[in-house]
C-alpha positions in Angstrom: -6.3 160.2 215.8 -4.0 162.3 218.1 -1.8 160.9 220.8 0.2 163.3 222.9 2.8 161.7 225.2 4.9 163.4 227.8 5.1 166.6 225.9 7.4 169.1 227.5 8.6 172.6 226.5 11.2 174.4 228.6 12.5 177.9 228.1 15.7 177.8 230.1 14.8 176.5 233.6 11.1 177.3 233.1 8.7 174.5 232.0 5.8 176.2 230.1 4.4 172.7 229.4 5.5 169.8 231.6 4.9 166.1 230.8 1.6 166.6 229.1 -0.3 163.5 227.8 -3.7 163.2 226.3 -5.6 161.6 223.4 -8.2 162.9 220.9 -10.6 160.7 218.9 -12.0 161.3 215.4 -14.7 163.9 215.3 -14.3 164.8 219.0 -14.4 168.3 220.3 -11.9 168.7 223.1 -11.8 171.8 225.3 -8.4 173.0 226.5 -8.8 175.4 229.4 -6.8 176.9 232.3 -6.0 180.3 233.8 -3.7 182.8 232.1 -0.1 181.4 231.9 -1.2 177.8 232.3 0.5 176.7 229.0 -2.5 176.6 226.6 -1.0 178.7 223.9 2.4 176.9 224.2 0.6 173.6 223.8 -1.1 174.9 220.6 2.2 176.1 219.2 3.8 172.7 219.9 0.9 170.9 218.2 0.9 173.3 215.2 4.7 173.3 214.8 5.4 176.9 215.7 7.6 175.5 218.6 9.7 172.4 218.8 9.2 170.4 222.0 12.0 169.9 224.5 10.9 166.3 224.8 7.8 164.1 224.2 5.9 163.0 221.2 2.9 164.0 219.1 1.4 161.2 217.0 -1.2 162.2 214.4 -2.9 159.4 212.5 0.1 157.2 213.3 2.8 159.7 212.2 5.2 161.4 214.5 4.9 165.2 214.1 6.8 166.5 217.1 9.5 168.9 215.9 8.1 169.2 212.4 7.7 172.7 211.0 4.3 174.5 210.8 4.1 174.0 207.0 4.6 170.3 207.2 2.1 169.9 210.1 -0.5 171.9 208.2 -0.1 169.7 205.2 -0.5 166.6 207.3 -4.0 167.8 208.2 -3.8 170.0 211.3 -5.2 173.6 210.8 -5.0 176.4 213.3 -6.7 179.7 213.9 -5.1 182.5 216.0 -6.6 184.7 218.7 -5.8 187.9 216.7 -6.8 187.5 213.0 -4.2 189.0 210.6 -5.5 188.8 207.1 -3.6 190.1 204.1 -5.2 193.5 203.8 -4.3 194.0 200.2 -6.1 190.8 199.2 -9.8 190.3 198.9 -11.6 188.0 201.3 -11.8 185.3 198.7 -8.1 185.7 197.8 -7.1 185.4 201.5 -8.9 182.0 201.7 -7.8 180.9 198.2 -4.2 181.5 199.2 -4.6 179.1 202.2 -6.2 176.5 200.1 -3.4 176.7 197.5 -0.5 176.5 199.9 -1.9 174.7 202.9 -2.5 171.2 201.6 -0.2 168.4 200.8 -2.0 167.8 197.5 -0.9 170.2 194.8 -4.0 171.9 193.5 -4.8 174.3 190.6 -5.9 177.8 191.3 -9.4 176.9 190.1 -9.6 174.1 192.7 -8.1 176.3 195.4 -10.8 178.9 194.7 -13.5 176.2 194.8 -12.3 175.1 198.2 -12.1 178.7 199.4 -15.8 179.3 198.3 -16.8 176.1 200.1 -15.0 177.3 203.3 -16.6 180.7 203.2 -20.0 179.1 202.8 -19.4 176.9 205.8 -18.5 179.8 208.1 -21.3 182.0 206.8 -19.3 184.7 204.9 -20.7 186.0 201.6 -19.1 184.8 198.4 -18.2 188.1 196.7 -15.0 188.2 194.8 -14.8 192.0 195.3 -15.3 192.0 199.1 -12.3 193.3 201.0 -11.3 192.9 204.6 -11.6 196.6 205.2 -14.4 197.4 207.7 -14.9 193.7 208.8 -15.9 193.6 212.4 -14.6 191.1 215.0 -17.1 188.5 214.1 -16.3 188.7 210.4 -12.6 188.5 211.0 -13.0 185.5 213.2 -15.0 183.8 210.5 -12.4 184.7 207.9 -9.7 183.2 210.2 -11.7 180.0 210.5 -12.3 179.9 206.7 -8.6 180.2 206.0 -7.9 177.2 208.3 -10.7 175.2 206.8 -9.5 175.8 203.3 -6.4 173.7 204.0 -8.9 170.8 204.5 -7.7 169.8 208.0 -8.7 166.6 209.8 -8.0 168.4 213.1 -8.7 172.0 213.8 -7.0 173.9 216.6 -9.4 176.8 217.5 -7.7 179.5 219.6 -10.2 181.7 221.4 -12.8 181.9 218.7 -15.1 184.0 220.9 -12.8 186.9 221.8 -14.3 190.3 221.0 -17.7 188.9 220.1 -21.1 189.9 221.7 -23.4 187.2 223.2 -25.3 186.5 219.9 -22.1 186.3 217.9 -20.6 183.9 220.5 -23.6 181.6 220.1 -23.2 181.8 216.3 -19.5 180.9 216.6 -20.2 178.0 218.8 -22.9 176.7 216.4 -20.3 177.1 213.6 -17.8 174.8 215.4 -20.5 172.2 215.9 -21.5 172.4 212.2 -17.8 172.0 211.2 -17.6 168.9 213.2 -21.0 167.5 212.3 -20.9 168.2 208.6 -17.2 167.6 207.9 -16.2 165.2 210.6 -13.3 167.5 211.6 -12.0 166.9 215.2 -11.5 170.1 217.1 -9.3 171.2 220.1 -10.7 174.5 221.4 -8.9 176.9 223.7 -11.4 179.3 225.2 -12.0 181.5 228.3 -15.8 181.9 227.8 -16.7 178.8 229.9 -20.5 179.0 229.5 -20.4 178.7 225.7 -17.4 176.3 225.6 -19.0 173.8 228.0 -22.2 173.4 226.0 -20.2 172.5 222.8 -17.3 170.3 223.9 -17.4 166.5 224.4 -14.5 166.4 226.8 -12.2 168.8 228.6 -8.7 168.9 229.9 -7.4 171.6 232.3 -3.8 172.9 232.6 -2.2 174.8 235.4 1.4 175.9 235.3 2.0 173.7 232.3 0.7 170.5 233.9 -2.5 168.5 233.4 -4.7 168.8 236.5 -8.0 167.5 235.4 -9.6 165.6 232.4 -13.1 164.4 231.8 -16.6 165.4 230.8 -17.5 169.1 231.1 -19.8 168.5 234.2 -17.1 166.5 235.9 -14.3 169.0 235.3 -16.4 172.0 236.3 -16.9 170.4 239.8 -13.3 169.2 240.3 -11.9 171.0 243.4 -8.5 171.5 241.8 -10.2 173.3 238.8 -12.3 175.4 241.1 -9.3 176.4 243.1 -7.1 177.5 240.1 -10.0 179.6 238.7 -11.7 180.9 241.9 -9.2 180.3 244.7 -8.8 178.0 247.7 -11.8 179.3 249.6 -14.2 178.6 246.8 -12.9 175.0 246.5 -13.4 174.4 250.2 -16.9 175.7 250.0 -17.7 173.4 247.1 -16.2 170.4 249.0 -18.3 171.2 252.1 -21.4 171.6 249.9 -20.9 168.4 248.1 -20.3 166.6 251.4 -23.5 168.0 252.9 -25.5 166.9 249.8 -24.1 163.4 250.0 
């Protein structure tokens, strides 16, 4: 459903993303990982339309989206969450999600239908359906769920989940991971998930791609990527990669 080809974003002479190509199938959960500064956030911004690529293409369900604005891409069926939730503090929780449902879909819907979709999204993420509930006093887990509900209310076919575990404790991380699986299993929504909490990420994703300095350095199943010497090196350093290679050779 998603075909990214030779995607490149340059800021002056600096290539934040360089010649990136990958595919995503329907209903697949793809992990996008890499050390800080590897190009993950830039890639998300290119896919979501917050940045225009310097070159390359992004085909989604057969349509070219590279260079389209964020509004157009959202209405094509790509929803995105952000690392730092920023809800409208003067609106209730339900109104926050209803607003996303009303404006974030290509189909023009009534306020009643937008509210119905908002209620459905809130239920899916496990937030209470209380029209009087406000965002005041919501903890990190609640705000992450609200961010997810707003994205889901646009009825995406592809969800870009940006660090959904940040600021959560261990139990909340497990709940968030289970929520992503439920979104995929119950709604058939494909997911690209950027995350630094590797232990939780690796048990959820079907496949993983790894960036370093804006370039793709590894791709495959989680167990394969976790043992790739180049991946070990960018995360843990050259010495760790050499130890892993010697250990693998001895076991062989």
